[in-house]
Phi, psi and omega in degrees: 000142175280176184298321179298318179293320178296321179296316179299319178295317180297319182296336181282357181283165187278319179063038179261331188302311183291314177295328174296317179297317178297320178299313180299313182299314182286332173295319178299318178297315179300315179294317179300328181295341180278341189235333190270151171284164185309315182298317178294322180292322177297312178299317179300318181295314178297315183291313183297313181289329177291339181267356184303313181299317181291319176296321177299320177298316178294316181292334181299335177289327179280329182273356181087003181276326177037078182301334185262011180294113182284344182273349180288136178298147180294140180226127181303327182286338170298317180297315178298319178299313181290331172295322177296320176297316178299321176301318180296326178287325181292338182291351174301337177296335175273318184293323186296312178299321178294319178299324181292334177277316180214107185300337182286353176281347186303308181293331178294307184290313180295319180300317180285309186297320179289334179285348181295338181298343180288340178295306178294329177298318179300318179294316182300312185272359179053053180217147184289345188298325179294320175297313177304312184300307184294315184288312181293322178299315179297309182298317180290324177293323174297316180299311182290334176301317181274327184281331185231063184298335180270351182229038186296324180292312181294312182298319178295318179298318178299316178299308185296316179297317180299315179295319177299317181297318176298314181300317180298315180298313181295317179297321180293318177296318178298315181298315179297318180294315180298318182280338173292318177298315179302316181295319182289337178276342184285000000 
């Protein structure tokens, strides 16, 4: 398949596993922020956000996406998607120095930097949801950083989970519409 055909095949996918994984991770952070002392909350944030990709891989089997299916034909956009995920993991290099100065910056920096992967996803699938996700997540995280300095972990988790929930609904509607078109053309 040429790149245009691979992109069309990639666009027909569901894209639920990773946002579901992110939702679970950030919900855990939000709940943890109500009970944990700062050191525990920092560890929880690093562990939960660091596990999103792995949880997404596991959830992909339930959503029908199955990221590890060896029988699926190779698609260049899978590689680009996983590079975007890798980019999100590398941004911890920015988050860690800021966290070491002020631990309350952690959900702010990780929340924004990890959300940047949605920009290339938006381009790949030619849909506005990735732009919405990255931009609204960034703007709202900046707002809660300044508005809720004593509750940054909880407020950031609420923002990220809310954006994920909107994203999941839109992605599911997009997937149904894209595949309805596919079915009617078959």
